[in-house]
FINUDREN-371229 format. One record per residue (C-alpha): residue number from 1; x, y, z negated. Coordinates in pm, 1 decimal, decimal comma, padded with zeros to 6 digits. Each point is the difference from the previous one (the first is absolute). Layout:
SITE	pos	u	v	w
SITE	NUM	X	Y	Z
...
//
This chain:
SITE	pos	u	v	w
SITE	1	00001,8	-00014,3	00016,4
SITE	2	00125,1	00367,0	00038,0
SITE	3	00023,3	00289,7	-00214,6
SITE	4	-00309,8	00194,0	-00040,8
SITE	5	00185,8	00321,4	00178,7
SITE	6	00008,8	-00240,7	00298,7
SITE	7	-00384,4	-00095,0	-00008,4
SITE	8	-00130,7	00343,3	-00095,8
SITE	9	00165,5	00286,7	00185,4
SITE	10	-00119,2	00363,9	-00054,6
SITE	11	00018,2	00225,4	00312,5
SITE	12	-00187,4	00297,4	00153,6
SITE	13	-00200,0	-00006,5	00310,2
SITE	14	-00293,9	-00241,6	00109,5
SITE	15	00245,6	-00259,9	00137,5
SITE	16	00312,9	-00150,6	-00168,5
SITE	17	00144,6	-00106,1	00329,8
SITE	18	-00022,3	00343,8	00121,0
SITE	19	00139,2	00185,8	-00298,6
SITE	20	00197,8	-00209,9	-00234,4
SITE	21	00185,1	-00206,0	00280,2
SITE	22	00099,0	00309,6	00200,4
SITE	23	00099,3	00182,5	-00316,7
SITE	24	00222,9	-00285,6	-00133,2
SITE	25	00152,6	-00044,1	00350,9
SITE	26	00079,2	00375,3	00005,9
SITE	27	00166,3	-00049,5	-00334,4
SITE	28	00219,3	-00291,9	00115,6
SITE	29	00097,2	00191,4	00328,2
SITE	30	00077,3	00317,8	-00197,1
SITE	31	00216,4	-00194,0	-00231,5
SITE	32	00188,5	-00174,6	00283,7
SITE	33	00055,6	00353,8	00178,8
SITE	34	00029,1	00285,2	-00242,9
SITE	35	00223,7	00161,4	00237,3
SITE	36	-00240,7	00016,0	00276,1
SITE	37	-00091,9	00382,8	00121,2
SITE	38	-00348,4	-00110,8	00134,2
SITE	39	-00214,6	-00288,9	00016,6
SITE	40	-00248,0	-00141,7	00279,9
SITE	41	-00272,9	-00253,9	-00080,3
SITE	42	-00197,8	-00158,9	00256,7
SITE	43	-00340,4	-00156,6	-00117,5
SITE	44	-00147,7	-00255,7	00213,5
SITE	45	-00336,9	-00152,8	00032,0
SITE	46	-00232,3	-00001,4	-00298,3
SITE	47	00236,9	00222,6	-00179,7
SITE	48	-00017,6	00254,1	00259,4
SITE	49	-00362,4	-00024,9	00073,2
SITE	50	-00127,2	00043,0	-00351,1
SITE	51	00308,6	00152,7	-00166,2
SITE	52	-00106,6	00346,3	-00027,3
SITE	53	-00320,0	-00071,2	-00181,9
SITE	54	00174,9	-00263,7	-00202,5
SITE	55	00286,0	00245,3	-00093,1
SITE	56	00288,5	-00209,6	00149,5
SITE	57	00179,8	00336,2	00122,9
SITE	58	-00063,0	00153,8	-00343,3
SITE	59	00195,0	-00317,9	-00172,0
SITE	60	00286,6	00032,6	00254,1
SITE	61	00029,5	00376,0	-00011,8
SITE	62	-00019,0	00009,7	-00384,6
SITE	63	00292,1	-00236,6	-00024,1
SITE	64	00239,0	00102,7	00307,3
SITE	65	-00066,9	00370,6	00045,1
SITE	66	00145,9	00133,1	-00311,8
SITE	67	00346,8	-00130,3	00115,6
SITE	68	-00023,2	00096,1	00404,4
SITE	69	-00253,9	00073,0	00254,5
SITE	70	-00233,9	-00263,6	00109,2
SITE	71	-00168,1	-00066,3	00324,1
SITE	72	-00271,4	-00241,7	00020,4
SITE	73	-00106,1	-00167,4	00326,1
SITE	74	-00343,4	-00146,0	00032,0
SITE	75	-00048,6	-00296,1	00238,5
SITE	76	-00340,3	-00148,4	-00062,9
SITE	77	-00028,0	-00199,4	00314,1
SITE	78	00318,1	-00186,7	-00054,0
SITE	79	-00020,4	-00319,9	-00199,7
SITE	80	00317,9	-00157,2	-00096,0
SITE	81	-00035,4	-00390,9	00022,4
SITE	82	00103,1	-00086,1	-00364,4
SITE	83	-00271,9	00203,8	-00174,3
SITE	84	-00245,5	00293,2	00072,2
SITE	85	00168,5	00234,9	-00280,2
SITE	86	00340,8	00062,3	00163,0
SITE	87	00234,8	00296,3	-00057,8
SITE	88	00339,9	00069,1	00147,6
SITE	89	00220,3	00246,8	-00216,5
SITE	90	00302,3	00183,6	00157,1
SITE	91	00247,1	00192,9	-00153,8
SITE	92	00197,3	00277,5	00180,5
SITE	93	00300,6	00199,2	-00031,4
SITE	94	00070,3	00381,4	00040,9
SITE	95	00017,7	-00057,3	00388,8
SITE	96	-00343,6	-00146,5	-00022,3
SITE	97	00136,3	-00355,2	00088,8
SITE	98	-00140,6	-00300,8	-00145,5
SITE	99	00218,4	-00176,8	-00244,4
SITE	100	-00208,3	-00277,1	-00106,2
SITE	101	-00355,2	-00146,7	00064,5
SITE	102	-00192,3	-00240,1	-00177,0
SITE	103	-00334,1	-00146,9	00079,5
SITE	104	-00223,9	-00148,3	-00288,9
SITE	105	-00351,1	-00078,0	-00048,5
SITE	106	-00250,8	00073,1	-00291,5
SITE	107	-00177,8	-00313,5	-00055,7
SITE	108	-00224,4	00081,4	-00265,4
SITE	109	-00007,2	00083,6	-00395,0
SITE	110	00318,5	00212,3	00067,0
SITE	111	00188,1	-00294,5	00117,1
SITE	112	00233,9	00028,5	00290,1
SITE	113	00156,1	-00249,6	00247,3
SITE	114	00227,5	-00013,0	00284,4
SITE	115	-00080,6	-00211,5	00286,4
SITE	116	00099,0	-00365,6	-00047,3
SITE	117	00103,8	00058,6	-00388,4
SITE	118	-00189,0	00086,7	-00314,6
SITE	119	00142,1	00337,6	-00127,8
SITE	120	-00171,1	00074,0	-00340,4
SITE	121	-00001,6	-00345,9	-00160,7
SITE	122	-00006,3	00027,1	-00374,0
SITE	123	00093,7	-00321,9	-00189,3
SITE	124	-00237,3	-00220,8	-00183,4
SITE	125	00026,9	00104,7	-00385,8
SITE	126	-00242,5	-00238,4	-00158,4
SITE	127	-00040,3	-00353,2	00063,8
SITE	128	-00360,2	-00085,6	00078,5
SITE	129	-00113,1	-00265,1	-00239,7
SITE	130	-00357,5	00002,9	00006,2
//
């Protein structure tokens, strides 16, 4: 069994996959690239189609924008094959060149996954005995 923090997560917005997942992904990407002078985030499929109403952009901007300017690109008609809630993060240098790119998926409840492998896997803490 997982910890209660894994089972019950608190976030804002009407959809955890549209707010908690993108915020967590933004935090991870920012930690990987604190030197970036700009960010670009491309939202695909369901995240792009309903992201404005579900505060996806707010979750991303609140995390990245205090550190560097952020451009969000909306691609609601592009669905990546792994999951409908795809997003690509790009860090940029002072010349505007992309220094890194990461595609990740918000798969529900604030959990993230990369194509072909689980990303947000919390270990079982309590043995199930009944």
